[in-house]
C-alpha positions as CSV (number, residue, x, y, z in Angstrom):
1,X,-63.2,88.6,-1.5
2,X,-60.1,87.8,0.5
3,X,-56.5,87.9,-0.8
4,X,-55.1,84.9,1.0
5,X,-51.9,85.5,3.0
6,X,-51.5,82.1,4.7
7,X,-53.4,78.8,4.5
8,X,-52.7,75.7,6.6
9,X,-52.8,72.2,5.4
10,X,-55.0,70.2,7.7
11,X,-55.3,66.4,8.2
12,X,-58.8,66.9,6.9
13,X,-57.4,68.3,3.6
14,X,-55.5,65.0,3.3
15,X,-58.7,63.0,3.8
16,X,-60.5,65.2,1.2
17,X,-57.6,64.6,-1.3
18,X,-57.9,60.9,-0.7
19,X,-61.7,60.9,-1.1
20,X,-62.3,60.0,2.5
21,X,-64.2,63.0,3.7
22,X,-67.1,65.3,2.8
23,X,-67.2,67.3,-0.4
24,X,-67.0,66.3,-4.0
25,X,-64.4,67.0,-6.8
26,X,-63.6,69.4,-8.3
27,X,-62.9,71.6,-5.2
28,X,-60.2,74.0,-4.2
29,X,-59.2,72.9,-0.7
30,X,-58.1,75.1,2.2
31,X,-60.3,75.9,5.2
32,X,-57.6,77.2,7.6
33,X,-56.7,80.6,6.2
34,X,-56.4,84.4,6.7
35,X,-55.8,87.4,4.5
36,X,-56.8,90.8,3.4
37,X,-60.2,91.9,2.2
38,X,-59.9,93.3,-1.3
39,X,-63.5,93.7,-2.3
40,X,-67.0,93.5,-0.7
41,X,-70.5,93.0,-1.9
42,X,-73.0,95.9,-1.9
43,X,-74.8,94.6,1.2
44,X,-71.7,94.0,3.3
45,X,-71.6,96.3,6.3
46,X,-68.9,95.0,8.7
47,X,-65.9,95.0,6.4
48,X,-64.2,97.1,3.8
49,X,-61.1,96.7,1.5
50,X,-57.9,96.6,3.6
51,X,-59.3,94.8,6.6
52,X,-57.3,91.9,8.0
53,X,-59.5,88.8,8.5
54,X,-59.7,85.1,9.1
55,X,-62.5,83.0,7.7
56,X,-64.7,80.5,9.5
57,X,-65.3,77.8,6.8
58,X,-68.5,76.4,8.2
59,X,-71.6,78.0,6.6
60,X,-75.0,77.2,8.2
61,X,-78.3,78.0,6.7
62,X,-79.6,79.2,10.1
63,X,-83.1,78.0,9.2
64,X,-83.2,74.2,9.4
65,X,-84.2,72.2,12.4
66,X,-80.6,71.8,13.7
67,X,-79.7,75.5,13.2
68,X,-82.9,76.6,15.0
69,X,-81.8,74.5,17.9
70,X,-78.3,76.0,18.1
71,X,-76.6,73.0,16.4
72,X,-75.3,74.9,13.4
73,X,-72.4,72.5,13.0
74,X,-75.0,69.9,12.1
75,X,-76.8,72.1,9.7
76,X,-78.9,70.1,7.3
77,X,-77.8,72.4,4.4
78,X,-74.2,72.7,5.6
79,X,-71.5,74.0,3.3
80,X,-67.9,74.8,4.0
81,X,-65.2,76.9,2.3
82,X,-62.5,74.5,1.2
83,X,-64.8,71.5,1.4
84,X,-67.9,72.0,-0.6
85,X,-67.0,75.5,-1.9
86,X,-63.7,76.9,-3.3
87,X,-61.2,77.3,-0.5
88,X,-58.1,79.2,0.6
89,X,-55.4,77.3,-1.3
90,X,-55.6,80.0,-3.9
91,X,-54.6,83.6,-4.4
92,X,-58.2,84.8,-3.7
93,X,-61.3,83.3,-2.2
94,X,-64.9,84.5,-1.6
95,X,-66.7,84.0,1.6
96,X,-70.1,85.2,3.1
97,X,-69.8,88.1,5.5
98,X,-71.1,86.1,8.4
99,X,-68.2,83.7,8.0
100,X,-65.5,86.4,8.2
101,X,-63.8,87.7,11.4
102,X,-61.6,90.7,12.1
103,X,-58.2,89.7,13.4
104,X,-56.8,93.2,14.1
105,X,-53.0,93.2,14.1
106,X,-52.7,89.4,14.6
107,X,-50.1,88.0,12.3
108,X,-51.5,86.2,9.3
109,X,-49.5,83.0,10.1
110,X,-51.1,83.0,13.6
111,X,-54.6,83.9,12.2
112,X,-54.4,80.8,9.9
113,X,-54.9,78.8,13.2
114,X,-58.3,80.4,14.0
115,X,-60.2,77.6,12.4
116,X,-58.4,74.6,14.0
117,X,-58.3,76.5,17.3
118,X,-62.1,77.1,17.1
119,X,-62.6,73.3,16.7
120,X,-60.3,72.7,19.7
121,X,-62.3,75.2,21.8
122,X,-65.5,73.3,20.9
123,X,-63.9,70.0,21.7
124,X,-62.6,71.1,25.1
125,X,-66.0,72.5,26.0
126,X,-67.5,69.1,25.2
127,X,-64.9,67.4,27.4
128,X,-66.2,69.3,30.4
129,X,-62.7,69.8,31.9
130,X,-62.7,71.0,35.5
131,X,-60.1,72.8,37.6
132,X,-57.4,70.4,38.8
133,X,-58.2,67.6,36.3
134,X,-55.6,65.0,35.3
135,X,-55.6,64.7,31.6
136,X,-53.8,62.6,29.0
137,X,-53.6,63.8,25.4
138,X,-52.8,61.2,22.8
139,X,-50.8,62.8,20.0
140,X,-48.8,66.1,20.0
141,X,-49.2,67.3,16.5
142,X,-50.5,70.8,16.0
143,X,-54.0,69.8,17.2
144,X,-52.7,68.0,20.2
145,X,-50.6,71.0,21.2
146,X,-53.6,73.3,20.8
147,X,-55.7,71.0,22.9
148,X,-53.0,71.1,25.6
149,X,-53.0,74.8,25.8
150,X,-56.7,75.3,25.8
151,X,-57.1,72.5,28.5
152,X,-54.6,74.4,30.6
153,X,-56.6,77.6,30.2
154,X,-59.6,75.7,31.5
155,X,-57.9,74.8,34.8
156,X,-56.3,71.4,34.1
157,X,-53.2,71.1,36.2
158,X,-51.7,67.8,35.4
159,X,-51.4,66.9,31.7
160,X,-49.5,64.0,30.2
161,X,-48.9,63.8,26.5
162,X,-48.2,60.7,24.4
163,X,-46.1,61.3,21.3
164,X,-43.5,59.3,19.4
165,X,-41.5,62.3,18.0
166,X,-39.1,63.7,20.6
167,X,-39.2,67.3,19.3
168,X,-43.0,67.4,19.6
169,X,-42.8,66.1,23.2
170,X,-40.3,68.8,24.0
171,X,-42.6,71.4,22.6
172,X,-45.5,69.9,24.6
173,X,-43.5,70.3,27.8
174,X,-42.6,73.9,26.9
175,X,-46.3,74.6,26.5
176,X,-47.1,73.2,30.0
177,X,-47.4,69.4,29.9
178,X,-46.2,67.9,33.2
179,X,-44.8,64.8,31.5
180,X,-44.4,63.3,28.1
181,X,-44.2,59.6,27.1
182,X,-43.6,57.8,23.8
183,X,-45.5,54.6,24.3
184,X,-49.0,53.6,25.4
185,X,-47.5,51.2,27.9
186,X,-46.0,54.2,29.8
187,X,-49.4,55.5,30.7
188,X,-51.3,54.7,33.9
189,X,-54.4,52.5,33.5
190,X,-57.5,54.2,34.9
191,X,-55.3,57.2,35.8
192,X,-56.9,60.1,34.1
193,X,-60.0,62.3,34.6
194,X,-60.2,63.1,30.9
195,X,-58.6,61.1,28.0
196,X,-58.3,63.0,24.7
197,X,-57.4,61.3,21.4
198,X,-55.8,63.7,18.9
199,X,-54.5,61.0,16.5
200,X,-57.6,59.6,14.8
201,X,-55.8,56.3,14.7
202,X,-58.3,53.5,15.6
203,X,-55.6,51.5,17.5
204,X,-54.8,54.5,19.7
205,X,-58.5,55.4,20.1
206,X,-59.2,51.9,21.4
207,X,-56.8,52.5,24.3
208,X,-58.7,55.5,25.6
209,X,-61.3,53.5,27.7
210,X,-58.6,51.7,29.7
211,X,-56.9,55.0,30.5
212,X,-59.9,56.8,31.9
213,X,-60.7,56.6,35.6
214,X,-64.1,55.5,36.9
215,X,-66.6,58.2,36.1
216,X,-64.2,59.8,33.7
217,X,-64.5,61.2,30.2
218,X,-63.1,60.2,26.8
219,X,-63.0,62.7,24.0
220,X,-62.4,61.3,20.6
221,X,-61.2,64.4,18.7
222,X,-58.9,63.1,16.0
223,X,-60.4,62.4,12.5
224,X,-60.2,58.6,11.7
225,X,-60.3,57.2,8.2
226,X,-63.9,56.9,6.9
227,X,-65.3,53.4,7.3
228,X,-62.7,52.4,9.9
229,X,-63.8,50.1,12.7
230,X,-63.2,50.9,16.4
231,X,-63.4,48.1,19.0
232,X,-63.9,49.2,22.6
233,X,-64.4,47.1,25.8
234,X,-68.1,47.4,26.3
235,X,-68.1,46.0,29.9
236,X,-65.3,48.4,30.9
237,X,-67.3,51.3,29.7
238,X,-70.2,50.1,31.7
239,X,-68.2,49.3,34.8
240,X,-66.5,52.6,34.8
241,X,-69.6,54.7,34.0
242,X,-67.6,56.6,31.4
243,X,-68.8,59.5,29.3
244,X,-67.7,59.1,25.7
245,X,-67.8,62.1,23.4
246,X,-66.7,63.1,19.9
247,X,-66.4,66.5,18.5
248,X,-67.3,67.7,15.0
249,X,-65.9,71.0,13.7
250,X,-66.8,74.0,15.8
251,X,-69.9,75.8,17.0
252,X,-69.5,79.6,16.6
253,X,-66.1,79.5,18.4
254,X,-64.1,81.7,16.1
255,X,-64.4,84.8,18.3
256,X,-63.1,82.8,21.2
257,X,-60.2,81.5,19.1
258,X,-59.1,85.0,18.0
259,X,-59.2,86.2,21.6
260,X,-57.0,83.3,22.8
261,X,-54.5,84.1,20.0
262,X,-54.5,87.8,20.6
263,X,-54.1,87.5,24.3
264,X,-51.2,85.0,24.0
265,X,-53.0,82.4,26.1
266,X,-52.5,80.1,23.1
267,X,-49.2,80.3,21.2
268,X,-48.8,79.0,17.7
269,X,-45.6,80.4,16.3
270,X,-43.6,77.3,17.2
271,X,-46.2,75.1,15.5
272,X,-45.4,76.3,12.0
273,X,-42.6,74.1,10.6
274,X,-42.9,74.8,6.8
275,X,-44.0,77.6,4.5
276,X,-44.6,76.5,0.9
277,X,-45.9,78.2,-2.3
278,X,-49.2,77.0,-3.7
279,X,-47.5,74.6,-6.0
280,X,-46.1,72.9,-2.9
281,X,-49.4,71.5,-1.8
282,X,-48.7,67.9,-2.8
283,X,-45.3,68.1,-1.2
284,X,-46.8,69.4,2.0
285,X,-49.4,66.6,2.1
286,X,-46.7,64.0,1.5
287,X,-44.7,65.4,4.5
288,X,-47.7,65.2,6.7
289,X,-48.7,61.7,5.6
290,X,-45.2,60.4,6.1
291,X,-45.0,61.8,9.6
292,X,-41.5,63.1,9.1
293,X,-39.7,64.4,12.1
294,X,-39.9,68.1,12.4
295,X,-43.1,68.5,10.4
296,X,-45.8,70.2,12.3
297,X,-48.1,72.8,10.6
298,X,-47.4,73.3,6.9
299,X,-48.6,76.7,5.6
300,X,-49.2,77.5,2.0
301,X,-48.3,81.1,1.2
302,X,-49.6,82.3,-2.1
């Protein structure tokens, strides 16, 4: 049992609230959180009361066909804290021992980023970024800025970021982006080794193929609305010999995420724009949906 210290509102939480994602009502949301262990079951061996932890929300059965082939994120019996089980937008939450990770002295606000950062690590691994790659990231919300930092850590040297909000573009440059633009027309056609969509907006996602160079890679990372259609130029995909990939949750990447945060390779303090009490959940969702200037990661602090 974890006493929650900080829980992030994620775009996925908005989709869950609107009935556009996995899970069924009633459910307590919240899958990006950290806190203090206050009680443990009799068979728990790695933790005791007082430990500071983050929770990996994805719970695999470890016994189905996908789990036995190291595809735990596609577990046929998949569950997730905050999606199919009660989550971290509460004062206390219970999670299985295997889903809990020691954060040491990492601040709780930072540790609330372990889950989204683990997803980003998995996505960057799927993108196959190489040293010296030219990359464009579409969207500089909290996820886009995490993608930027992890891509740099993998050796990318020339990253362009597309974002309409000037403050987010400034932050992207502070985190290492070589250039920032505010309109798709400002980007170079066929100019990038890897194109990463972090918006989930079908109109933006559709532009990725034109931006990738021949033999390049497109990573569709953002979460689009369920049932939305995506139109891509089939001949251009063929002609360029592109690799198109998506990325779903994470695949045992929480330890890597904690290491990146503890080392300072990934910085997240500037990504937190608002801290609200639990009763501020709907207000936080409204701010995110409206895309208000200055809104980045909204944390609920019980």
